[in-house]
C-alpha positions as a Markdown table, in Angstrom:
| # | Residue | x | y | z |
|---|---|---|---|---|
| 1 | Met | 91.3 | 12.4 | 190.1 |
| 2 | Glu | 93.3 | 15.2 | 189.8 |
| 3 | Val | 95.9 | 14.7 | 187.6 |
| 4 | Arg | 99.6 | 16.6 | 188.5 |
| 5 | Lys | 102.4 | 16.5 | 186.7 |
| 6 | Glu | 106.1 | 18.0 | 187.2 |
| 7 | Asn | 108.4 | 18.9 | 184.2 |
| 8 | Asp | 111.8 | 18.6 | 186.1 |
| 9 | Ser | 113.4 | 21.1 | 183.0 |
| 10 | Asn | 111.5 | 23.8 | 184.5 |
| 11 | Arg | 110.0 | 22.7 | 187.4 |
| 12 | Asn | 106.5 | 23.9 | 186.7 |
| 13 | Met | 103.2 | 22.1 | 187.6 |
| 14 | Ile | 100.3 | 21.5 | 185.7 |
| 15 | Cys | 97.5 | 21.0 | 187.8 |
| 16 | Ala | 94.4 | 19.9 | 185.4 |
| 17 | Thr | 91.3 | 18.2 | 187.6 |
| 18 | Asp | 89.6 | 18.5 | 184.5 |
| 19 | Phe | 89.0 | 19.2 | 180.9 |
| 20 | Gly | 87.9 | 22.3 | 181.0 |
| 21 | Gln | 90.3 | 23.7 | 183.7 |
| 22 | Phe | 93.0 | 22.2 | 181.5 |
| 23 | Ile | 92.0 | 24.2 | 179.1 |
| 24 | Ser | 91.8 | 27.4 | 180.8 |
| 25 | Glu | 95.3 | 27.3 | 181.8 |
| 26 | Gln | 96.4 | 26.5 | 178.7 |
| 27 | Lys | 95.1 | 29.7 | 177.4 |
| 28 | Arg | 96.2 | 31.5 | 180.1 |
| 29 | Lys | 99.8 | 30.0 | 179.5 |
| 30 | His | 99.3 | 31.4 | 176.0 |
| 31 | Ser | 97.9 | 34.6 | 176.8 |
| 32 | Leu | 95.1 | 33.9 | 174.6 |
| 33 | Gln | 91.7 | 35.7 | 175.0 |
| 34 | Ser | 88.8 | 33.5 | 174.3 |
| 35 | Asn | 87.6 | 34.8 | 171.0 |
| 36 | Glu | 91.4 | 34.7 | 169.7 |
| 37 | Leu | 91.3 | 30.9 | 171.2 |
| 38 | Ala | 87.6 | 30.0 | 169.7 |
| 39 | Glu | 88.8 | 31.1 | 166.2 |
| 40 | Met | 92.0 | 29.5 | 165.8 |
| 41 | Leu | 90.1 | 26.3 | 166.8 |
| 42 | Asn | 87.3 | 27.3 | 164.4 |
| 43 | Ile | 84.6 | 26.8 | 167.1 |
| 44 | Ser | 82.4 | 29.3 | 168.5 |
| 45 | Lys | 82.5 | 31.4 | 171.9 |
| 46 | Gly | 80.0 | 30.1 | 173.7 |
| 47 | Tyr | 81.3 | 26.7 | 173.1 |
| 48 | Leu | 84.6 | 27.2 | 174.4 |
| 49 | Ser | 83.2 | 28.5 | 176.8 |
| 50 | Gln | 81.2 | 25.5 | 177.8 |
| 51 | Leu | 84.0 | 23.4 | 177.5 |
| 52 | Glu | 86.1 | 25.3 | 180.1 |
| 53 | His | 83.2 | 25.7 | 182.7 |
| 54 | Gly | 82.7 | 21.8 | 182.3 |
| 55 | Lys | 79.0 | 22.2 | 180.2 |
| 56 | Arg | 80.3 | 20.4 | 177.4 |
| 57 | Val | 83.4 | 17.8 | 178.4 |
| 58 | Cys | 83.6 | 16.3 | 175.4 |
| 59 | Pro | 84.7 | 17.3 | 172.0 |
| 60 | Asp | 85.4 | 15.4 | 168.9 |
| 61 | Gln | 88.6 | 13.9 | 168.5 |
| 62 | Glu | 89.3 | 16.8 | 165.5 |
| 63 | Leu | 89.0 | 19.2 | 167.8 |
| 64 | Leu | 91.3 | 17.5 | 170.5 |
| 65 | Ile | 93.7 | 17.5 | 167.9 |
| 66 | Lys | 93.2 | 21.2 | 167.0 |
| 67 | Met | 93.9 | 21.9 | 170.8 |
| 68 | Ile | 96.9 | 19.9 | 170.5 |
| 69 | Glu | 98.7 | 21.7 | 167.7 |
| 70 | Val | 97.3 | 25.2 | 168.9 |
| 71 | Phe | 98.7 | 25.3 | 172.3 |
| 72 | Asn | 102.1 | 22.9 | 170.7 |
| 73 | Leu | 101.7 | 20.8 | 173.6 |
| 74 | Asn | 104.8 | 18.9 | 174.5 |
| 75 | Glu | 104.6 | 14.8 | 175.3 |
| 76 | Glu | 104.1 | 15.3 | 179.3 |
| 77 | Glu | 100.9 | 17.8 | 178.2 |
| 78 | Arg | 99.4 | 16.1 | 175.4 |
| 79 | Ser | 99.6 | 12.8 | 178.0 |
| 80 | Ile | 97.5 | 14.9 | 180.0 |
| 81 | Ile | 95.3 | 16.4 | 178.1 |
| 82 | Phe | 94.8 | 13.1 | 176.8 |
| 83 | Asp | 94.1 | 11.1 | 180.2 |
| 84 | Leu | 91.5 | 14.3 | 181.0 |
| 85 | Tyr | 89.6 | 13.8 | 177.7 |
| 86 | Glu | 89.4 | 9.9 | 178.7 |
| 87 | Lys | 88.0 | 11.1 | 182.1 |
| 88 | Ala | 85.5 | 13.4 | 180.7 |
| 89 | Ser | 84.6 | 11.1 | 178.0 |
| 90 | Gly | 84.6 | 7.4 | 179.1 |
| 91 | Lys | 86.1 | 6.5 | 176.1 |
| 92 | Leu | 89.6 | 5.5 | 175.4 |
| 93 | Ser | 92.0 | 7.6 | 174.5 |
| 94 | Pro | 92.6 | 8.4 | 171.0 |
| 95 | Asp | 96.3 | 8.2 | 171.3 |
| 96 | Ile | 96.3 | 4.9 | 172.9 |
| 97 | Val | 93.0 | 3.4 | 170.4 |
| 98 | Glu | 95.4 | 4.4 | 167.2 |
| 99 | Tyr | 98.7 | 2.5 | 169.3 |
| 100 | Val | 96.6 | -0.6 | 170.1 |
| 101 | Gln | 95.0 | -0.9 | 166.3 |
| 102 | Ser | 98.5 | -0.4 | 164.8 |
| 103 | Lys | 100.6 | -3.4 | 166.1 |
| 104 | Asp | 98.8 | -6.8 | 166.3 |
| 105 | Ile | 101.2 | -7.6 | 169.3 |
| 106 | Val | 99.6 | -5.3 | 171.5 |
| 107 | Lys | 96.1 | -6.6 | 171.1 |
| 108 | Lys | 97.9 | -9.9 | 171.7 |
| 109 | Ala | 99.4 | -8.8 | 174.8 |
| 110 | Leu | 96.7 | -7.2 | 176.3 |
| 111 | Arg | 94.7 | -10.1 | 175.7 |
| 112 | Ala | 97.3 | -12.3 | 177.4 |
| 113 | Ala | 97.4 | -9.9 | 180.6 |
| 114 | Lys | 93.7 | -10.3 | 180.7 |
| 115 | Ala | 93.8 | -13.8 | 180.6 |
| 116 | Val | 96.1 | -13.8 | 183.6 |
| 117 | Asn | 94.5 | -11.3 | 185.2 |
| 118 | Ala | 97.5 | -9.1 | 185.1 |
| 119 | Thr | 98.3 | -6.9 | 188.0 |
| 120 | Asp | 99.1 | -3.5 | 188.8 |
| 121 | Ser | 102.3 | -4.7 | 190.1 |
| 122 | Asp | 102.5 | -7.1 | 186.7 |
| 123 | Trp | 101.9 | -3.8 | 184.5 |
| 124 | Glu | 104.6 | -2.1 | 186.4 |
| 125 | Met | 107.2 | -4.6 | 185.9 |
| 126 | Phe | 106.6 | -4.6 | 182.1 |
| 127 | Ile | 106.7 | -0.9 | 181.9 |
| 128 | Asp | 110.4 | -1.1 | 183.9 |
| 129 | Ala | 111.8 | -3.7 | 181.7 |
| 130 | Ile | 110.8 | -2.0 | 178.5 |
| 131 | Lys | 112.3 | 1.4 | 179.7 |
| 132 | Asn | 115.3 | -0.3 | 180.5 |
| 133 | Glu | 115.5 | -1.4 | 176.9 |
| 134 | Gln | 115.7 | 1.8 | 175.8 |
């Protein structure tokens, strides 16, 4: 699965196919050397290299959040890194887990959707409805 997002404001493409590639792209975007980024993230240069090359794909959530801060990711980029993390780790994205755990009604909605086997179309209508209310 390839992630392709386009930012309407500056028309820059973010094309990360995996978590490591996203880190490498952000490192280049911020003109950082590997040793600089590793120091900022408080990890070894070797571990950073393993992440970038897909040898290690699942940093802990604390490191993931530190990356978001260091790269000063916007909302779209945060979604991308969270989705790539989810894909690489096989775990639900931390931002989603936090939201679901903080809202009982979300759990209720998810269980209701599961009970009726909600389709993608059902979810798209739901998303459109809440976007239109704002």
